[in-house]
C-alpha positions, 0 to 999 in steps of 0.5 A: 941786051938784058941786064943779068940782075935787073930788078923785076917788078913784084906786080908784073903779072905774077900768079899771086897778083892775077889770082888776087885780081880775079878773086876781087872781081868775082867777089864784086860780081857776087855782091852786084848780081847775087848768087852765081854758079861757076859757069856764071862767074866764068861768063862774067869774068872770062875765066875758064871753068877750071879756073873759076872752080879753083877761084871759088874753092879758094874763096870758100876756104877763106870764108868769103863765099858760101854755097847757097843751093843750086840752079833749077829748071835749065838743061843739064844737071843743076849747078851749085850757086855761091854768094858772098858770106854775110858773116865774113865781116860786119860794120857800123855807121853812125849819124851824129846830130845835136840831139841824137846818135843813130847807129846801124850795123850791117853785114859785109853784103850790105844788109842792115841787121839792126838800128838803134837811136839814143838821145844825147840831151843831158850828156856831159862832154866827158861822157861822149866816148863811153856813151857812144861806145855803149850805143854801138855795143847795144846795136851789136847786141840787137844784131845778135853779134858777139862783142868785137864783131865789127871791122869798121865804124864810120861816123857822120857828123856835122863838121869837118875833121881838120886834116892836120890836127884831127880836131873837128871844125865847123861844129860848135853845136856838138860839145864833147866831139872836139878832142883831136884824139877822139877817133883813137879814143872811140876806136879803143872803146868800141874795139874797131877802127873809127873814122869821121866824115862830114854828114853831108858828104856821106849823104852824097855817098848814099846818093851816088851808091843808090840814089839820085846820082847813080848815073852822074860823076859831077854833082853837088848835093845841097842839104837844108834843114836845121843846118845848111851844107853842100857836098861836091863830087867831081869825077866821081870823087868827093872834093873836101878842100885843103882844110876839109871845109869844102861845102860849108856853104851855110855861112857863104855870103849871098845877096840879102844875107852877108856873112859877119865875122864876129871873132876868129872862130865865130861867123854868123849870117850868110846862106844859113840866114836865108834857108835854115830852119829859123829863116824858113819858119819866119818866111812861112809866117809872112805868108800866113803859115804857122808851125814850129817845125820847118819841114812840117810847115813846108809839107803843109804848104803843098795843100795850103791856099797861100802855100805856093807863093811861100814855096816859090819864095823859098825856091828863090832863096834856095836858088840864090845859093845854088846859082853861086855854087853852080857858077863855080863848079858847073855840075851836071846835077844838083841833088836836094836833100835834107828835111826841108827839100824832101818835105817840099817834094816835086813841087819845090824841086820844080820851083827851084829848077825854074828859079835856078834857070833864071839866075844862073848861066850853068843850068844843071838838072835838079833832082830830089834825094832818092835814097830809100833810107836815112841818107847820112846813116846810109852813106856811113854804112856805104863808106864803112863797107867800102873800107872793110871790103878793101881790107877783107877782099885784099888780104884773104 
Protein backbone atom coordinates (compact mmCIF):
# COMPACT_ATOMS: atom_id res chain seq x y z
CA UNK A 1 0.00 0.00 0.00
CA UNK A 2 1.29 3.47 -0.87
CA UNK A 3 0.99 6.26 1.65
CA UNK A 4 -0.77 9.14 -0.06
CA UNK A 5 1.43 11.96 1.20
CA UNK A 6 4.69 10.04 1.68
CA UNK A 7 7.70 12.35 1.15
CA UNK A 8 9.69 11.74 -1.97
CA UNK A 9 13.45 12.13 -2.07
CA UNK A 10 14.34 15.22 -4.12
CA UNK A 11 17.37 13.35 -5.51
CA UNK A 12 15.58 10.18 -6.65
CA UNK A 13 16.37 10.36 -10.35
CA UNK A 14 14.75 13.73 -11.02
CA UNK A 15 15.36 15.18 -14.48
CA UNK A 16 17.36 18.07 -13.04
CA UNK A 17 19.63 15.69 -11.11
CA UNK A 18 20.19 13.50 -14.17
CA UNK A 19 21.01 16.57 -16.25
CA UNK A 20 23.50 17.74 -13.62
CA UNK A 21 25.16 14.30 -13.54
CA UNK A 22 25.39 14.15 -17.33
CA UNK A 23 26.71 17.72 -17.56
CA UNK A 24 29.41 17.06 -14.99
CA UNK A 25 30.40 13.82 -16.70
CA UNK A 26 30.71 15.61 -20.05
CA UNK A 27 32.83 18.39 -18.57
CA UNK A 28 35.16 15.88 -16.93
CA UNK A 29 35.52 14.03 -20.25
CA UNK A 30 36.34 17.25 -22.06
CA UNK A 31 39.01 18.04 -19.47
CA UNK A 32 40.47 14.53 -19.77
CA UNK A 33 40.29 14.07 -23.55
CA UNK A 34 40.36 17.57 -25.00
CA UNK A 35 37.94 18.74 -27.71
CA UNK A 36 35.11 16.31 -28.46
CA UNK A 37 32.19 16.28 -30.87
CA UNK A 38 28.58 15.59 -30.04
CA UNK A 39 29.12 12.04 -31.25
CA UNK A 40 32.25 11.69 -29.12
CA UNK A 41 30.41 12.87 -26.02
CA UNK A 42 27.58 10.46 -26.77
CA UNK A 43 29.93 7.52 -27.27
CA UNK A 44 31.83 8.14 -24.02
CA UNK A 45 28.74 8.80 -21.89
CA UNK A 46 26.23 6.47 -23.54
CA UNK A 47 23.89 9.39 -24.26
CA UNK A 48 21.89 9.61 -27.46
CA UNK A 49 22.86 12.20 -30.07
CA UNK A 50 19.83 14.41 -29.32
CA UNK A 51 20.56 14.29 -25.57
CA UNK A 52 24.26 15.04 -26.18
CA UNK A 53 23.26 17.98 -28.39
CA UNK A 54 20.97 19.38 -25.69
CA UNK A 55 23.72 18.91 -23.12
CA UNK A 56 26.31 20.80 -25.18
CA UNK A 57 23.84 23.59 -25.94
CA UNK A 58 23.11 23.90 -22.22
CA UNK A 59 26.80 24.03 -21.30
CA UNK A 60 27.56 26.53 -24.07
CA UNK A 61 24.75 28.81 -22.90
CA UNK A 62 26.21 28.64 -19.37
CA UNK A 63 29.65 29.67 -20.69
CA UNK A 64 31.25 26.38 -19.69
CA UNK A 65 32.09 25.07 -23.17
CA UNK A 66 33.02 26.77 -26.43
CA UNK A 67 33.19 25.53 -30.03
CA UNK A 68 36.76 25.08 -31.30
CA UNK A 69 36.63 24.03 -34.93
CA UNK A 70 35.49 20.84 -36.60
CA UNK A 71 36.63 17.32 -37.27
CA UNK A 72 38.29 16.65 -40.59
CA UNK A 73 39.36 13.70 -42.70
CA UNK A 74 36.59 11.27 -41.81
CA UNK A 75 33.60 10.10 -43.80
CA UNK A 76 30.55 12.34 -43.86
CA UNK A 77 30.25 16.01 -42.92
CA UNK A 78 32.68 17.57 -40.46
CA UNK A 79 31.44 17.65 -36.87
CA UNK A 80 31.64 20.60 -34.48
CA UNK A 81 34.17 20.16 -31.68
CA UNK A 82 33.75 21.58 -28.17
CA UNK A 83 36.13 22.15 -25.28
CA UNK A 84 35.82 23.46 -21.74
CA UNK A 85 35.90 27.25 -21.83
CA UNK A 86 39.24 28.31 -20.30
CA UNK A 87 37.72 31.67 -19.33
CA UNK A 88 35.02 30.03 -17.21
CA UNK A 89 37.18 30.54 -14.13
CA UNK A 90 40.68 31.11 -12.80
CA UNK A 91 42.55 29.92 -9.71
CA UNK A 92 45.83 30.60 -7.92
CA UNK A 93 48.24 28.39 -6.03
CA UNK A 94 50.95 29.60 -3.63
CA UNK A 95 54.07 27.93 -2.28
CA UNK A 96 55.23 29.63 0.92
CA UNK A 97 58.72 28.99 2.33
CA UNK A 98 60.88 30.79 4.87
CA UNK A 99 62.55 32.76 2.05
CA UNK A 100 59.92 33.33 -0.62
CA UNK A 101 56.34 33.20 -1.81
CA UNK A 102 55.78 31.72 -5.24
CA UNK A 103 52.45 32.28 -7.01
CA UNK A 104 50.92 30.65 -10.09
CA UNK A 105 47.62 31.44 -11.82
CA UNK A 106 45.82 28.92 -14.03
CA UNK A 107 42.60 28.82 -16.01
CA UNK A 108 39.88 26.27 -15.26
CA UNK A 109 41.37 23.78 -17.74
CA UNK A 110 44.59 23.70 -15.71
CA UNK A 111 46.79 25.72 -18.08
CA UNK A 112 49.21 27.91 -16.10
CA UNK A 113 49.00 31.48 -17.34
CA UNK A 114 51.60 33.21 -15.18
CA UNK A 115 54.01 32.67 -12.30
CA UNK A 116 55.64 35.15 -9.94
CA UNK A 117 58.09 34.81 -7.07
CA UNK A 118 58.80 37.34 -4.34
CA UNK A 119 61.49 37.15 -1.65
CA UNK A 120 60.18 37.49 1.89
CA UNK A 121 63.41 38.59 3.54
CA UNK A 122 62.77 41.75 5.53
CA UNK A 123 58.99 41.39 5.59
CA UNK A 124 57.63 42.52 8.96
CA UNK A 125 55.04 40.10 10.35
CA UNK A 126 52.32 42.72 10.05
CA UNK A 127 52.98 43.05 6.31
CA UNK A 128 52.22 39.42 5.46
CA UNK A 129 48.62 39.97 4.31
CA UNK A 130 49.21 43.04 2.10
CA UNK A 131 52.46 41.67 0.67
CA UNK A 132 50.91 38.32 -0.24
CA UNK A 133 47.85 40.03 -1.70
CA UNK A 134 50.12 42.20 -3.86
CA UNK A 135 52.09 39.16 -5.04
CA UNK A 136 48.83 37.50 -6.11
CA UNK A 137 47.60 40.71 -7.77
CA UNK A 138 50.86 41.00 -9.72
CA UNK A 139 50.52 37.42 -10.95
CA UNK A 140 46.94 38.11 -12.04
CA UNK A 141 48.20 41.15 -13.98
CA UNK A 142 50.92 39.05 -15.62
CA UNK A 143 48.23 36.58 -16.65
CA UNK A 144 46.43 39.54 -18.30
CA UNK A 145 43.34 39.01 -16.17
CA UNK A 146 41.13 41.59 -14.54
CA UNK A 147 41.26 42.14 -10.76
CA UNK A 148 38.81 39.86 -9.01
CA UNK A 149 39.10 37.13 -11.65
CA UNK A 150 40.13 34.38 -9.21
CA UNK A 151 37.59 31.87 -7.94
CA UNK A 152 39.85 29.96 -5.52
CA UNK A 153 43.28 30.35 -3.90
CA UNK A 154 45.16 27.50 -2.18
CA UNK A 155 48.29 28.19 -0.16
CA UNK A 156 50.86 25.47 0.47
CA UNK A 157 52.80 26.10 3.65
CA UNK A 158 55.21 24.26 5.94
CA UNK A 159 52.88 23.53 8.81
CA UNK A 160 49.36 22.34 9.51
CA UNK A 161 46.31 24.51 10.24
CA UNK A 162 44.77 23.44 13.54
CA UNK A 163 41.24 22.19 12.70
CA UNK A 164 39.83 23.76 15.88
CA UNK A 165 41.61 27.12 16.20
CA UNK A 166 42.66 27.66 12.58
CA UNK A 167 46.13 28.64 13.82
CA UNK A 168 49.14 27.31 11.94
CA UNK A 169 51.05 24.66 13.87
CA UNK A 170 54.58 23.26 13.30
CA UNK A 171 55.60 26.55 11.63
CA UNK A 172 57.74 28.58 14.01
CA UNK A 173 60.00 29.34 11.00
CA UNK A 174 57.24 31.41 9.35
CA UNK A 175 56.62 34.60 11.36
CA UNK A 176 53.54 36.48 10.26
CA UNK A 177 51.59 33.36 9.32
CA UNK A 178 50.03 32.46 12.67
CA UNK A 179 46.88 34.54 12.95
CA UNK A 180 43.82 32.28 13.48
CA UNK A 181 41.96 34.57 11.06
CA UNK A 182 44.70 34.61 8.42
CA UNK A 183 42.62 32.80 5.78
CA UNK A 184 39.77 35.29 6.18
CA UNK A 185 42.15 38.26 6.17
CA UNK A 186 43.87 37.06 2.99
CA UNK A 187 40.55 36.27 1.32
CA UNK A 188 39.37 39.81 1.95
CA UNK A 189 42.62 41.30 0.63
CA UNK A 190 42.81 39.03 -2.44
CA UNK A 191 39.11 39.00 -3.28
CA UNK A 192 38.71 35.21 -3.47
CA UNK A 193 38.26 32.27 -1.07
CA UNK A 194 41.58 31.21 0.49
CA UNK A 195 42.49 27.90 2.10
CA UNK A 196 45.71 26.48 3.52
CA UNK A 197 47.18 23.03 3.02
CA UNK A 198 50.39 21.49 4.26
CA UNK A 199 53.06 21.83 1.56
CA UNK A 200 54.12 18.17 1.64
CA UNK A 201 50.47 17.10 1.36
CA UNK A 202 50.22 19.22 -1.77
CA UNK A 203 53.33 17.56 -3.20
CA UNK A 204 51.48 14.26 -2.75
CA UNK A 205 48.42 15.69 -4.51
CA UNK A 206 50.68 16.58 -7.45
CA UNK A 207 52.20 13.08 -7.56
CA UNK A 208 48.73 11.55 -7.46
CA UNK A 209 47.40 13.81 -10.23
CA UNK A 210 50.25 13.56 -12.70
CA UNK A 211 53.41 12.18 -11.12
CA UNK A 212 54.85 9.01 -9.67
CA UNK A 213 51.68 7.89 -7.83
CA UNK A 214 49.02 8.18 -10.54
CA UNK A 215 48.46 4.42 -10.42
CA UNK A 216 48.47 4.07 -6.63
CA UNK A 217 45.92 4.75 -3.88
CA UNK A 218 48.07 3.87 -0.85
CA UNK A 219 51.41 5.65 -0.73
CA UNK A 220 53.69 7.76 1.41
CA UNK A 221 55.62 10.75 0.09
CA UNK A 222 58.81 11.67 1.94
CA UNK A 223 59.98 15.26 1.48
CA UNK A 224 63.59 15.95 2.42
CA UNK A 225 65.49 19.21 2.13
CA UNK A 226 65.75 22.10 4.62
CA UNK A 227 62.72 20.59 6.36
CA UNK A 228 61.64 16.95 6.49
CA UNK A 229 58.05 15.80 6.28
CA UNK A 230 55.77 13.12 4.91
CA UNK A 231 52.34 12.87 3.33
CA UNK A 232 50.19 9.80 3.79
CA UNK A 233 47.57 8.83 1.21
CA UNK A 234 45.22 5.96 2.11
CA UNK A 235 42.52 4.68 -0.24
CA UNK A 236 43.22 7.64 -2.49
CA UNK A 237 42.67 10.27 0.22
CA UNK A 238 45.10 12.34 2.24
CA UNK A 239 45.30 11.29 5.88
CA UNK A 240 45.71 14.44 7.98
CA UNK A 241 45.28 13.03 11.48
CA UNK A 242 43.13 14.25 14.36
CA UNK A 243 44.97 17.58 14.76
CA UNK A 244 46.15 17.91 11.16
CA UNK A 245 49.67 16.82 12.09
CA UNK A 246 49.90 13.45 10.33
CA UNK A 247 53.20 13.26 8.46
CA UNK A 248 55.14 15.68 10.66
CA UNK A 249 58.00 13.17 10.82
CA UNK A 250 60.87 15.66 11.14
CA UNK A 251 60.91 15.20 14.90
CA UNK A 252 60.04 11.49 14.83
CA UNK A 253 62.43 9.66 17.21
CA UNK A 254 64.64 7.25 15.28
CA UNK A 255 67.83 5.34 16.18
CA UNK A 256 70.76 7.71 16.73
CA UNK A 257 68.41 10.72 16.65
CA UNK A 258 66.02 10.85 19.60
CA UNK A 259 63.59 13.75 19.82
CA UNK A 260 63.99 16.12 22.78
CA UNK A 261 61.12 18.09 24.26
CA UNK A 262 62.54 21.42 25.45
CA UNK A 263 59.22 23.05 26.26
CA UNK A 264 55.54 22.49 25.53
CA UNK A 265 56.02 24.01 22.07
CA UNK A 266 59.70 23.35 21.31
CA UNK A 267 60.98 19.98 20.11
CA UNK A 268 64.41 19.26 18.67
CA UNK A 269 66.24 16.24 17.34
CA UNK A 270 64.61 13.29 15.65
CA UNK A 271 64.62 12.30 11.97
CA UNK A 272 65.42 15.90 10.97
CA UNK A 273 68.82 15.50 12.62
CA UNK A 274 69.58 12.55 10.32
CA UNK A 275 68.42 13.74 6.90
CA UNK A 276 67.77 17.51 7.06
CA UNK A 277 70.08 19.82 5.13
CA UNK A 278 72.52 20.51 8.02
CA UNK A 279 72.88 16.76 8.65
CA UNK A 280 73.44 16.07 4.95
CA UNK A 281 76.18 18.70 4.76
CA UNK A 282 77.86 17.35 7.91
CA UNK A 283 77.76 13.81 6.52
CA UNK A 284 79.23 15.02 3.23
CA UNK A 285 82.16 16.67 5.04
CA UNK A 286 82.91 13.38 6.77
CA UNK A 287 83.26 11.83 3.32
CA UNK A 288 85.50 14.66 2.06
CA UNK A 289 82.76 16.40 0.05
CA UNK A 290 82.47 20.17 0.41
CA UNK A 291 79.69 22.63 -0.25
CA UNK A 292 77.12 24.87 1.37
CA UNK A 293 74.03 23.68 -0.53
CA UNK A 294 72.90 20.19 0.45
CA UNK A 295 71.16 19.39 -2.84
CA UNK A 296 74.18 20.50 -4.84
CA UNK A 297 76.52 18.39 -2.70
CA UNK A 298 74.28 15.37 -3.28
CA UNK A 299 74.25 16.03 -7.03
CA UNK A 300 78.06 16.43 -7.08
CA UNK A 301 78.47 13.16 -5.19
CA UNK A 302 77.12 11.24 -8.18
CA UNK A 303 80.40 11.91 -10.00
CA UNK A 304 82.81 12.17 -7.05
CA UNK A 305 85.25 9.35 -6.12
CA UNK A 306 83.94 9.25 -2.55
CA UNK A 307 80.41 10.00 -3.64
CA UNK A 308 78.92 6.53 -3.63
CA UNK A 309 79.94 5.83 -0.04
CA UNK A 310 78.35 9.12 1.00
CA UNK A 311 75.15 8.36 -0.95
CA UNK A 312 74.99 4.87 0.55
CA UNK A 313 75.17 6.25 4.09
CA UNK A 314 72.60 8.93 3.27
CA UNK A 315 70.33 6.22 1.85
CA UNK A 316 70.69 4.24 5.09
CA UNK A 317 69.61 7.31 7.05
CA UNK A 318 66.62 7.93 4.80
CA UNK A 319 65.65 4.26 5.05
CA UNK A 320 65.70 4.34 8.87
CA UNK A 321 62.75 6.73 8.97
CA UNK A 322 61.01 5.09 6.04
CA UNK A 323 61.19 1.71 7.77
CA UNK A 324 59.41 3.17 10.79
CA UNK A 325 56.71 4.68 8.59
CA UNK A 326 56.34 1.53 6.48
CA UNK A 327 55.95 -0.67 9.55
CA UNK A 328 52.92 1.38 10.64
CA UNK A 329 51.30 2.31 7.32
CA UNK A 330 52.41 -0.59 5.08
CA UNK A 331 52.05 1.48 1.88
CA UNK A 332 52.19 0.11 -1.63
CA UNK A 333 54.58 2.86 -2.68
CA UNK A 334 57.01 5.41 -1.28
CA UNK A 335 57.72 8.55 -3.32
CA UNK A 336 60.95 10.47 -2.63
CA UNK A 337 60.57 14.21 -3.16
CA UNK A 338 62.24 17.46 -2.16
CA UNK A 339 65.60 18.83 -3.22
CA UNK A 340 67.82 16.16 -1.60
CA UNK A 341 66.29 12.98 -3.11
CA UNK A 342 65.73 14.71 -6.45
CA UNK A 343 69.40 15.70 -6.61
CA UNK A 344 70.44 12.11 -5.84
CA UNK A 345 68.41 10.81 -8.76
CA UNK A 346 68.09 7.17 -9.68
CA UNK A 347 71.28 6.17 -7.85
CA UNK A 348 70.06 7.44 -4.49
CA UNK A 349 66.61 5.94 -5.10
CA UNK A 350 68.20 2.56 -5.80
CA UNK A 351 70.27 2.73 -2.62
CA UNK A 352 67.23 3.69 -0.53
CA UNK A 353 65.27 0.78 -1.99
CA UNK A 354 68.08 -1.63 -1.08
CA UNK A 355 68.52 -0.22 2.43
CA UNK A 356 64.79 -0.29 3.13
CA UNK A 357 64.68 -3.92 2.02
CA UNK A 358 67.26 -4.76 4.67
CA UNK A 359 65.48 -2.91 7.48
CA UNK A 360 61.76 -3.36 6.96
CA UNK A 361 59.41 -6.32 6.70
CA UNK A 362 57.07 -4.29 4.46
CA UNK A 363 59.06 -3.56 1.30
CA UNK A 364 57.13 -0.99 -0.70
CA UNK A 365 58.42 0.13 -4.07
CA UNK A 366 60.44 3.35 -3.91
CA UNK A 367 60.05 5.88 -6.73
CA UNK A 368 61.42 9.36 -7.37
CA UNK A 369 59.09 12.31 -7.79
CA UNK A 370 57.83 12.55 -11.37
CA UNK A 371 55.97 15.87 -11.22
CA UNK A 372 57.12 17.98 -14.17
CA UNK A 373 56.91 21.28 -12.28
CA UNK A 374 57.45 22.46 -8.69
CA UNK A 375 55.54 19.83 -6.67
CA UNK A 376 54.04 22.07 -3.97
CA UNK A 377 52.96 24.78 -6.42
CA UNK A 378 51.56 22.16 -8.80
CA UNK A 379 49.63 20.53 -5.97
CA UNK A 380 48.25 23.88 -4.81
CA UNK A 381 46.91 24.56 -8.32
CA UNK A 382 45.43 21.05 -8.52
CA UNK A 383 43.63 21.49 -5.19
CA UNK A 384 42.36 24.95 -6.17
CA UNK A 385 41.15 23.61 -9.54
CA UNK A 386 39.29 20.73 -7.89
CA UNK A 387 37.45 23.10 -5.54
CA UNK A 388 36.67 25.65 -8.24
CA UNK A 389 35.42 22.99 -10.66
CA UNK A 390 33.19 21.46 -8.00
CA UNK A 391 31.55 24.83 -7.43
CA UNK A 392 31.42 25.90 -11.06
CA UNK A 393 30.30 22.63 -12.62
CA UNK A 394 27.65 22.01 -9.98
CA UNK A 395 25.89 25.38 -10.01
CA UNK A 396 25.69 26.46 -13.66
